[in-house]
C-alpha angles and dihedrals in degrees: 000000000000119000091247091060097049123093104216113149120092092226091055091052091048091050092052092047094048101043105019133103119241139210128177145190136176097293108025147024117217118204115182140174138171110261104191092236132109094241128072111226127203130197135178129218122197125173120229084235086073092073144272123331092266092060094043092050093047093056090045092053090051093049092046089054092048093048093047087062094050098042099089090055097048126099114261125244104041135120114214133187123194111203111201117223123212089249089070089074090079096040122105125218095270093051090051090046091053090045094054091044091051094050093047091049093049091049090052091230094143117106115246112247111244114227116206 
């Protein structure tokens, strides 16, 4: 993912946690908020309880890849944080993909397709 689309600063994460709306499913929690910018930024939060760094990095790589595919179809101007739940440890790539898709759909973060 490009730098402009990554949520990286602690204060940005805290703003999303404090003022954002949240949705969840079995594997993930999505917290989102308008950011007033042109870019949509996405961040990931994984507790150390999840496992060692290798496991945490693996799931982050998978989620980054999934979000990279969906990014062109998302509404602009939002900050999103995906919080990974312990259940995700047993999930494969397709289950995570379906989980991300479902949360984005429920949050209505997809752009409406303009018909000419």
